[in-house]
N, C-alpha and C positions, 0 to 999 in steps of 0.2 A: 765499852766497846761502841764504836761511832756509826750514828746508821747512815745508811745510804741517801742521798737527797736526789729525786727528781725534776726536773726542771721542763716544763711544756710550752717552747716556743721562742724561735730563735732570734724575737726582736730586739730594740735595744733594751726593754726591760730584762729579759730572758736571759740578753748576754752578758747584763751586767751583773746580774744574779747570781751567774756561773761562775763569773770571774772571780766575785766577792768571795763565794763558797771556798775555787778552787784553791782561789791563793792563802787560804788557812787550812789546807792541808785536807778537805775531807773529800772522802771520794764521791761523785756524782755524774748522773746520765743525763745531755740535754739533749731534748726530740725537737725537732724541727723538721716539716712536712715536707718542704720545699726540698727535692725538686720532684719529688713524687704528686706534690700538687700543691698551686700557686691558687693564691688570692687573686680577685676580682683585679687587683690594684698591683700585685708583686711579677716582676719580671725576671728578675735575677735569683739563681741558686743562694749565695750569698748572706751569710747571716747578719744582721741588724743593716738591712736593707730600709734607706730614708726613700719615704714614698712624697707625701704630702709637699716639700719643700726642700732646699737642701741647708736651709739657714738654723740654726740653731739660737738664733735672735741676739740680741743686744749681751754685751762681754763688760758693760759698764755696771761695775756693784754698787750705784746709785740708781738701778733699774732690776726689779726683783728677779727676773730670770737671771742677771749676771751675776747677783748673788750669790743663787743655787747653782751656778756654773761654778762659784769659787768654792761655794762649800762641798759641792762633788769632787776639785780637785784635791782639797785639804782632805778628804776622807777616799783619796786614792781611787778613783773613777777610773775604770779601762777606758770606757767612750770618751770621757774628757781631753784624756791624755792623745787619743786617737786623733779625736778632732782636731788636736791645736798640729800635729803632724800631717794634715793632709786637710790644711783650713786654705781658703781663696778670699781674694781680696772683696771684703763689703761692707768699708768703713765702721764703724764700733763695732758691729755684730759680727757673731764668729759665724760663717758661712763654710763648707766642705766640700772638696770634689766627691760625692755619692760613691762612686765607683772605689773610689780608692779607699776610702772610709770602710767601706764593708768589707770589701777585701782583707783591708789590713785587720780588723776585729775577727774575720773567720779565723787567718793563721794565727793568731794571738792565741786563740781558743783551743785549735786543735793541737798549739805545741803541748798543751800542759796535760801533763802524763797521767792525772789523777780524776781527767775529764772525759769522757765518752761522749760523742755525739753522732745520735743515732737518727737516719732521715729516715721518718716513717711518721707517718697521721697516727696521734692520738685521740682517741676519740671517749677511752674511759678512765677516770680517773684510777691509780692505781691503789687497790688495799692497803698495803703495807709503805713504809717508808716516808720520808719528809718530802714534800710536792711543792713547787711553785709553780701556782697557774700563771701562766703571760702571754697567755694566748693571741693576747692585739686585740683590737676597734674591730678586725677582720678572724675572728674567730671562726673555725670552719662551723657548719651545721654540725656533724655527729657531736663535736663536743658541745658547741654550744647548748644544745640539747641537754645534754646531761649535766652540764653548768645548771641549766634551767629547774633539772628533776632537784639537781641536789641544792639549790638557792631556794626551791620551793616559792620561785616567782617569775613572773614571766618578764622578758626583756625590757629593758629600759635600750630604747635607739636612735639615733640621728643620724646625720648626714657628715662625713666631710668632703669636701671636694678640692680635686687635683689644679694645679696653676699648668699652664700649659709650656712647653719648651722651645725655643727658636734656635734655629743656627745664626753664629751671628755674623757669620759672611755674607746672609742675605737679607741684613741690616744698611739701611740708607743712613750713614754716617753724618751726611751731608745737612740731614734734619736731625738725626739724634743728636744730642748734646752729654758730656758729661758734668756730671754734680750729684752732690748729694744733699736733703734738704737740710735748711738752716747751715748751709756753707761750709759744712765738715766735710771735707773731704770731696774725694770724684770718683768712689767706684761704683755708683749706680748709672746704667743709659737711664735720660731722659726723655720720652717723646711728646713734643709739646701740645696742644690742644689751642685754637682760640674757641670762643664761644660758639659760633656756626657750628663747625668741627664736632666740638663736645656735645652739643642738644644732639646734633643727626646721629650720634654713636651712640648716646643711651636711647635714642627711640628703636633704631635696630637693635639693639640687646633685648628690648621688649618685643620686639618682631619675631625676634630668631628661635627658631622649632629646637624644641627640647628633648631629650630623651623620655621617655614617661616612666613615672615611676610605676611598680609591679601594685598587683592589686593590694597587698598586703602591706605593702610601705606605707610609712605616715612621713609627710616631709615635715620633720622638724632638724632645723640646722641648729649648730653651735654659733653664735653669734661671731668668735673669733675666726670661723674658719665659713664665712658666708658664698653662698654661689654670688658671680659678679650680676650676673643678671634677675637675682633677685634682691639685692642692693640697688638695682638700677630700679626696679619696680617699686619699692619706697620712698621713692620722690627723686624729680629730675636732677636735684641738687647733692643726691645724697653720695655719690661716688667723687664729686668733686670735693666734699667734704672727709672724704673715706681715702681709700688707696690713690686716688685721683688728686689728690690736696698737691697743690703747685708749692707752698709756702716753701719760700729760701731758695726757688727754682727759676733761675734767673737764663731766657733763651739767648746767648750770645746773638744771634740772628738779628732780633730784636730789639737786643737792652733792656727787653721787659720780662715780667715775670706772667705766664702764660694763663690760660682760662684753668686749666687743667694740664694734667700729665700722668703718664704712666711710665713708671719707674721697671727696668728691667736689671734683674741681677745675675751676679758670674755664677753658673750653673758646675763649672767645671777650673782647674787654675790655669789652661792654656787661654780663656775667655772665647771659645769657639760655641759653645752654647751658654742661652741666657733663657730664667724664666720669667714670665708677668708677674711681677708680685702683686698679688690681692687678686688675682683674676683665678680664683676658681671657678669651676662652669659644670653645668650639667648640659649645655647648648650639643646639639650632637655634632660631629668633625666639620662636616661640612659648612653648615652655620660659622663653626669656629672661624675655618679659612677667611670665610666672607666677611664677617665682621672686624675678626678682628685686622685683617687688612687694611681696614678703616682709617686705624691708627697711624698717625704720620711718623713714615720712619719704616713701618711694617708691612708698605703697599706689596712689596716680592718677598716677604718671610717665606723661610723654609721652615713648618713644625715639627721637629724632631720629635715632640711626644704631645699629644692631644689634651686637654682636661679633660676631668671625667670627677666620677661623683659615684661614693658609695657609700655602705650603711657602717656604721660605727655601733659597736657593743659593750654595755660595760654595765657591770651591778650595783644594787643599791647598797653603796657600801656603810653608810651608817648604820643599817639595820644589821648588816651579814660580818662586818670588821672592828676588829680589836685593832688598838692602835699600834702593836707589832706587826699589823699587816694579815695577823691569823686570819682566817675561817672561824667563828665561833661554834658553829656546829662539830667542827672539828679541828682540833687546835694543830695538828700535824701539818695542814694544808694551808699556805699563803698564796695569796694575789697579788701581783705585783704588773705595773705599766697600766694603761688606756684602763683594760678593761675595770680597775679601781676606780675610773672617773675621774683623773687627772686627764689633761689636755696638753698636748705638746712631747715633743721628743728628749726638751730636757726634764721638764716632769716623770715623764714615765723612765728616763733611768734613774732617776733620783728613788722612785717607789722599788726599780729593782737591785738598788742596792742596797737599801736596807731591808727587802727581802731576802738578799744571799745570802745578806751579814747573820740575820736571826734565822734562817734555815742552818746555817752551819754552826752557829751558837747552840742550837738546840740540838743538832748532832753530837757536840763536845759536850754536852751535858750543862750549860753554861746558862746563864741569865741573856734574855731577850732584852733588847736597848729599845727606846722610843727617845728621839730626838725630841730637845728641848722646843716647845711650842713658839718658841721669840727666834726660831730659825726659820729657814725659807724650807727646809725640806720638813721640819718638825709643824709647819703653819699648815701644808698641806695635808699632813698625818691627820691634824686635827681637824682641818676642815672634813675630810672623808668622814673621819669617824663621830662627828657633833651629830648628836641626837637630831632628828629633824620632821616634820611631813613627808610624806612619800616623797613629793617635788624633791626631787636630787637631780640637778645638771653638771656635768662636766668642768673645771676651773681649771686655768691657768694661773700659777703661782702669780701674788700680785701684792703690793705692802698692806693692803688692805685686808689681808687674811690674819695678819700678825696681832697680837696684842699690843694696845696702846701704850707710848712712852711715857716715861714720868716728866713732868715739866711741857712746859710751851713748846714746840717746834711747829715751823712750816715748809714749805715747798723741797727746795734740794736740802736744806738743813736738817729736814726730819727724813729724808730721805737716807742720808747720809747716815744720821743719829740710827736708825734703824738698822743698818747695814753692820754698824759698829757692832751693835750690841748682838746681831745675830753672830756675828766671827768670836766674838769675845765670849759669847755662851756656847760656841761649838768647838772650841778650846777648848773649854771646862768640860764639855762634854765628852769630849775624846779621851781626856786626860784621866777622867774616872771611870765614867759608865761605858767604853769601849776597853776597859783592861781585860786582858784575854783570862786572867789569873779569876778575876771578878767571878763569882758564883751566883 
């Protein structure tokens, strides 16, 4: 008899896990606390709500996250399919209309007859059945305390910051110009700065009043999502070599490359809203208006959403998880998504996909699967579960996680070879290890 599966959390990982289990014919329940209770960063009752950005990053298979997306497509990911249906212009990146994305995923899951969606907050782990914990980086305090007791250790945590969104109609397009770095496309809006404007802006970022940390919070940031004011404090040139680097951006008014540039990315398919790329922040809202309106072209910007910063909770996966994403102390429990220590939408989706497949296979009495370490999906699994000292930090997918190639490769040839090997190994894996009749 097939066992019941319970999935806790309706974010990206939970939704992907639910889809993978449901399409394998297993009866399951998905628990989501919205709209009964919202986290500090969520506002929509829909499942799979995107918070930090609407971008799923590069689509190129010569980029590790682009490769991961291709693997997910081949593995039948719901979220990747819906992302293609709701995408907005973003150069070689895959960006989506976040409202359409979440709404469509919600409706697709609601259509599954063997999937029941229950809108209540879960604070205790069920003692029976197969459980997938995909409660995300903003796990509610009650459930977080249960997980802390279950894992036998204190939380590790850091802070992800949210970038502001501005109304496209409030932008000064006489100053702002369309272009992508390195001359590839024109999907981004660019706000150019000369040296004087740039250094004045950096100075004000340093002076800006910030939302204070609570007494129990320790300000530890993930390097890929640093608050913009934190980057400015690291040095006057840090932003000019980071999110504000002007490489390949030539201002048509002057014919020259500006000293620095702020990029704006489509937030919706209509081009009515744009987010400030890389401008996650903990500045107070009034300070955001004051300082960000110093950016050329944004002097009259209307903010549709201000930036903010929230805590992100994750477990010490090397100690706690098997490569199947099972909890070592209770193998009927799986963890998925950012709570495992991966960072990013696509990475979270990948962990949800694997947890959902393995939960379904366990329910049907089949052997569980582990993707090869040479694949993008497998490289993340091996990173999460590799033995290490107590220090463990969240990780985006990157080619540095992959086993070395045989032979000598450099640059793009190396990336291309890693991608080709990954996709070939994935196809072999799907043809053998993922056979539904394999016990």
